[in-house]
C-alpha positions as CSV (number, residue, x, y, z in Angstrom):
1,M,86.9,-60.0,41.4
2,A,84.7,-57.2,40.2
3,P,86.3,-53.9,40.0
4,S,85.2,-51.6,42.9
5,K,83.5,-48.5,42.1
6,A,85.3,-45.3,43.1
7,K,83.4,-43.2,45.6
8,T,82.8,-39.7,44.3
9,A,82.0,-36.8,46.6
10,R,78.6,-35.2,46.0
11,A,78.5,-31.6,45.3
12,P,76.3,-29.4,47.5
13,P,73.0,-28.5,46.0
14,T,72.9,-25.2,44.2
15,S,69.1,-24.9,44.2
16,S,67.7,-21.7,45.8
17,K,65.2,-23.8,47.7
18,C,68.0,-25.2,49.9
19,Q,69.5,-21.8,50.7
20,P,68.9,-20.7,54.4
21,T,66.2,-18.0,54.6
22,A,65.6,-15.5,57.4
23,R,62.8,-16.5,59.6
24,R,59.8,-14.2,60.0
25,G,60.1,-11.9,63.0
26,A,63.9,-12.3,63.3
27,K,65.7,-9.1,64.2
28,P,68.2,-7.8,61.7
29,A,71.9,-7.9,62.4
30,T,72.3,-4.1,62.3
31,P,69.4,-2.0,63.6
32,K,68.0,0.6,61.3
33,P,68.4,4.2,62.4
34,R,65.2,5.7,63.5
35,A,64.0,8.9,62.0
36,R,63.9,11.9,64.2
37,P,60.4,12.8,65.2
38,Q,58.9,15.8,63.5
39,C,56.9,18.5,65.2
40,R,53.2,17.6,65.0
41,K,51.9,21.2,65.6
42,C,53.5,22.8,62.5
43,H,50.8,22.7,59.9
44,D,51.1,25.9,57.9
45,G,54.8,26.3,57.9
46,P,58.1,24.5,57.2
47,A,58.6,21.1,59.0
48,H,61.0,21.0,61.9
49,Y,62.3,18.4,64.3
50,R,60.3,18.2,67.5
51,T,63.3,19.2,69.7
52,E,64.4,22.0,67.3
53,C,61.0,23.6,66.5
54,P,61.4,27.3,67.1
55,I,57.7,27.7,67.7
56,H,56.6,24.8,70.0
57,S,59.8,23.9,71.9
58,R,61.9,25.9,74.4
59,S,65.2,24.8,73.0
60,G,64.2,25.8,69.4
61,K,63.0,29.2,70.6
62,A,66.2,29.9,72.4
63,K,68.3,28.7,69.4
64,L,66.3,31.0,67.1
65,L,66.9,34.0,69.3
66,E,70.6,33.3,69.6
67,Q,70.9,33.0,65.8
68,Q,69.0,36.2,65.2
69,A,71.2,38.0,67.8
70,E,74.4,36.7,66.2
71,E,73.2,37.8,62.7
72,N,72.3,41.3,64.1
73,V,75.5,41.7,66.2
74,D,78.0,40.5,63.5
75,Q,77.2,43.2,60.9
76,P,79.6,43.7,58.0
77,A,81.7,46.9,57.9
78,S,80.3,47.9,54.5
79,S,76.8,48.6,55.9
80,P,77.0,49.8,59.5
81,P,73.7,50.7,61.2
82,G,72.8,54.2,62.4
83,P,74.6,55.2,65.6
84,P,72.6,55.7,68.8
85,P,72.1,59.2,70.2
86,S,74.7,58.8,72.9
87,F,77.5,57.3,70.7
88,Q,79.8,59.3,68.4
89,P,82.1,57.3,66.1
90,S,85.8,58.3,66.3
91,S,86.3,57.9,62.5
92,P,83.9,58.4,59.7
93,P,82.3,55.3,58.3
94,P,83.5,54.0,54.9
95,Q,80.1,54.8,53.3
96,T,78.0,57.9,53.5
97,W,74.3,58.1,53.8
98,D,71.6,60.7,54.1
99,P,71.2,61.8,57.8
100,I,67.5,62.5,57.3
101,T,66.6,59.1,55.8
102,P,69.0,56.6,57.3
103,T,69.5,53.3,55.5
104,R,68.6,50.0,56.9
105,P,71.3,47.3,57.4
106,S,72.1,45.3,54.4
107,R,71.9,42.0,56.2
108,V,68.3,41.4,57.1
109,P,66.6,38.2,58.2
110,T,65.5,35.8,55.5
111,S,61.8,35.0,54.8
112,S,61.9,31.9,56.9
113,S,63.4,33.8,59.8
114,K,60.7,36.4,59.5
115,Y,58.1,33.7,59.5
116,L,59.7,32.1,62.6
117,L,59.9,35.4,64.4
118,Q,56.3,36.1,63.7
119,R,55.2,32.7,64.9
120,A,57.4,33.0,68.0
121,G,55.9,36.3,68.8
122,E,52.4,34.8,68.5
123,A,52.9,31.5,70.5
124,A,56.0,31.8,72.6
125,P,56.1,33.4,76.1
126,P,58.4,36.5,76.5
127,V,62.1,35.5,76.3
128,T,65.0,37.8,77.0
129,P,67.2,38.0,73.9
130,A,70.9,37.2,74.2
131,A,72.0,40.5,72.5
132,V,73.1,43.4,74.7
133,I,71.0,46.5,74.1
134,D,72.2,49.9,74.6
135,P,70.4,51.6,77.6
136,A,70.0,54.7,75.4
137,L,67.5,52.8,73.2
138,M,65.2,52.6,76.2
139,E,65.1,56.4,76.8
140,P,62.3,58.3,75.1
141,P,63.4,61.0,72.6
142,P,63.1,64.7,73.6
143,P,60.0,66.3,71.9
144,D,61.9,69.5,70.6
145,N,65.0,67.9,69.2
146,N,64.6,66.8,65.5
147,D,68.1,65.2,65.3
148,A,67.5,63.1,68.4
149,A,64.1,62.1,67.0
150,S,65.7,61.0,63.7
151,D,68.4,59.1,65.6
152,N,65.8,57.4,67.8
153,D,63.9,56.4,64.7
154,D,67.1,54.8,63.3
155,A,67.7,53.0,66.5
156,A,64.1,51.8,66.6
157,S,64.6,50.4,63.1
158,S,67.7,48.4,64.1
159,P,67.5,44.6,64.5
160,E,68.1,44.8,68.3
161,A,65.0,47.0,68.6
162,E,63.0,44.5,66.5
163,L,64.0,41.7,68.9
164,R,63.0,43.9,71.9
165,L,59.7,44.7,70.3
166,V,59.0,41.1,69.6
167,G,59.5,40.3,73.3
168,E,57.3,43.3,74.3
169,I,54.4,42.5,71.9
170,T,54.3,38.8,72.8
171,P,51.1,38.2,74.9
172,R,51.7,36.5,78.2
173,P,49.6,33.4,78.9
174,A,47.2,33.6,81.8
175,S,48.6,32.2,85.0
176,R,45.4,30.7,86.3
177,S,42.1,29.9,84.7
178,P,39.0,31.3,86.5
179,R,37.4,28.8,88.8
180,K,34.0,27.5,87.9
181,K,31.1,28.1,90.2
182,V,29.5,25.0,91.7
183,I,26.0,24.8,90.1
184,P,23.7,22.6,92.2
185,G,21.7,19.9,90.4
186,E,18.1,19.0,90.8
187,F,18.4,18.5,94.6
188,G,19.1,22.2,95.4
189,Y,21.0,23.4,98.5
190,V,21.3,22.2,102.1
191,Q,19.1,24.6,104.2
192,N,20.4,27.0,106.9
193,V,24.2,26.4,106.4
194,C,26.4,29.4,107.3
195,D,30.1,30.3,107.0
196,G,30.5,32.4,110.0
197,L,27.8,35.0,109.8
198,K,27.3,34.6,106.0
199,V,25.0,32.1,104.3
200,Y,26.9,29.3,102.6
201,K,25.3,27.5,99.7
202,L,26.1,23.8,100.1
203,A,24.8,21.8,97.2
204,R,22.9,18.6,98.0
205,K,24.3,15.3,96.6
206,H,21.2,13.2,97.0
207,K,17.4,13.6,97.1
208,P,16.0,14.8,100.4
209,P,14.0,12.1,102.3
210,E,10.3,12.1,102.8
211,V,8.6,13.4,106.0
212,A,8.0,10.6,108.5
213,E,4.4,9.4,108.5
214,S,4.0,9.0,112.3
215,R,5.4,10.4,115.5
216,D,6.9,7.1,116.6
217,L,8.7,6.6,113.3
218,A,10.1,10.2,113.4
219,T,11.5,9.8,117.0
220,R,12.9,6.3,116.2
221,N,14.7,7.6,113.1
222,F,16.0,10.6,115.1
223,K,17.4,8.5,117.9
224,R,19.1,6.1,115.5
225,R,20.6,8.8,113.2
226,V,21.7,11.2,115.9
227,K,24.0,8.5,117.4
228,T,25.6,8.0,114.0
229,I,26.2,11.8,113.6
230,L,27.7,12.0,117.1
231,E,30.1,9.1,116.3
232,S,31.1,10.8,113.0
233,C,31.8,14.1,114.7
234,D,34.0,12.3,117.2
235,D,35.9,10.5,114.4
236,V,36.5,13.8,112.6
237,A,37.6,15.5,115.8
238,I,40.1,12.8,116.6
239,N,41.4,12.5,113.1
240,T,41.8,16.2,112.3
241,G,41.8,17.9,115.6
242,A,38.9,20.2,114.6
243,C,36.7,22.2,117.0
244,I,33.2,20.8,116.8
245,F,30.1,21.5,118.8
246,L,26.8,19.7,118.2
247,G,23.4,19.9,119.8
248,A,20.3,17.9,119.0
249,Y,16.8,17.7,120.5
250,H,13.5,16.4,119.2
251,P,10.4,18.1,120.6
252,M,8.1,15.1,119.8
253,Q,10.1,12.5,121.7
254,K,8.6,10.9,124.8
255,S,11.8,11.5,126.9
256,D,13.4,14.9,127.6
257,K,16.8,13.8,126.4
258,I,19.0,16.5,125.0
259,W,22.1,15.4,122.9
260,M,25.2,17.5,123.0
261,Y,28.8,17.0,121.9
262,A,32.0,19.1,122.2
263,S,35.3,18.1,120.6
264,P,38.5,17.8,122.9
265,K,40.2,20.6,120.9
266,L,37.2,22.9,121.6
267,I,37.2,22.1,125.3
268,S,41.0,22.6,125.6
269,K,41.1,25.8,123.6
270,A,37.8,27.4,124.7
271,T,36.6,25.8,127.9
272,D,34.4,28.7,129.0
273,F,32.8,29.0,125.6
274,A,32.0,25.2,125.5
275,K,30.5,25.3,129.0
276,E,28.5,28.5,128.3
277,T,27.2,27.1,124.9
278,S,26.2,23.9,126.5
279,K,24.3,25.6,129.3
280,N,22.5,28.0,126.8
281,F,21.6,25.1,124.5
282,N,20.3,23.0,127.4
283,S,18.2,25.9,128.9
284,T,16.8,26.7,125.5
285,M,15.8,23.1,124.8
286,R,14.4,22.8,128.3
287,S,12.2,25.8,127.8
288,L,11.0,24.3,124.5
289,A,10.3,21.1,126.4
290,D,8.4,23.0,129.1
291,G,6.6,24.9,126.5
292,K,5.7,21.7,124.7
293,R,4.5,20.3,128.0
294,L,2.4,23.3,128.8
295,E,1.0,23.3,125.3
296,V,0.1,19.6,125.7
297,Q,-1.5,20.3,129.1
298,E,-3.5,23.2,127.7
299,L,-4.6,21.1,124.8
300,Q,-5.6,18.2,127.1
301,E,-7.7,20.6,129.2
302,R,-9.4,21.9,126.2
303,I,-10.1,18.4,125.0
304,D,-11.5,17.4,128.5
305,A,-13.7,20.5,128.5
306,E,-15.1,19.7,125.1
307,Q,-15.7,16.1,126.2
308,N,-17.6,17.3,129.2
309,R,-19.7,19.5,127.1
310,A,-20.4,16.6,124.7
311,D,-21.4,14.4,127.7
312,E,-23.7,17.1,129.0
313,A,-25.3,17.6,125.6
314,E,-25.8,13.8,125.3
315,A,-27.4,13.6,128.7
316,R,-29.7,16.5,127.9
317,N,-30.7,14.8,124.6
318,A,-31.4,11.6,126.5
319,E,-33.7,13.4,129.0
320,L,-35.5,15.1,126.1
321,E,-36.0,11.8,124.4
322,N,-37.5,10.3,127.6
323,N,-39.9,13.3,128.0
324,Y,-40.9,12.9,124.4
325,E,-41.7,9.2,124.9
326,R,-43.7,9.8,128.1
327,L,-45.8,12.5,126.4
328,K,-46.4,10.3,123.4
329,A,-47.6,7.5,125.7
330,Q,-50.0,9.9,127.5
331,L,-51.4,11.0,124.2
332,A,-52.0,7.5,123.1
333,T,-53.8,6.7,126.5
334,L,-56.1,9.7,126.1
335,K,-57.0,8.7,122.6
336,A,-57.9,5.2,123.7
337,T,-60.3,6.4,126.5
338,P,-64.0,6.6,125.4
339,Q,-65.5,10.1,125.5
340,V,-68.5,10.6,127.9
341,E,-71.3,12.7,126.6
């Protein structure tokens, strides 16, 4: 028998092509930490985080004021500030200074703190500092006391006074912007609109319609639109409970119909006023209708009189024409007759 070949285990491929690779778009095992957002409004100063910006965030402004208050309150013993007018130290300070020209505190805000304070005074609304200010600093110095004036100058130059001045100089933003007046467009105003006894300018939102060409078209449009207006008034009165009174009459219509509407709220709250207004409007429109009727009657009488005059003139002209023809015939007869010598 032929010797059997021994089976050997194959080693795994070591080529880089067979190594598993990460698929495109697969999420990493450990998420990368996101960078904190920076303030986008700081262009001419040092960069700050958005939530810690001492100029454009409330928390940053409050933190800045607290830091400045802590720096100003926790002063070292080697350089104490000038005492206020109402405070007398029990023991002399370790260092001496000239009472006429008091020295400033040795610990002052850094350049970046000054920049932030300046920007906070320009952009931030007034914020009450956390430091406790002596009430004596608020009192004005007496005009005749030189020592008190020098002490007040020293107190005004203290960091607490600087914080107070920053809060006082900060301009307060306007609470409300002035309302813009309504400027009408090319369509102008609605005519004869009043707010009580004052004229109210109501701007038109569309072009006014043209005048009706005939009497029939005008009365037909009035009858159709006045019904729509009455229905709209009733809808508004039911929906809002408003007091509405409407009266309409067209002097050129064939009928003497007078349209009136009073809302339920107006009738319940002012019954006498609604009745009196309806009576007055009805009587006024009736008088207009009677005046129109009288005017039409007078105009018809004038037309009839002019027609009679025209008929009489026409009859007279016919009579004159007949006389002319008769005389003309007689003249022709006389010319045809021979003359006797």
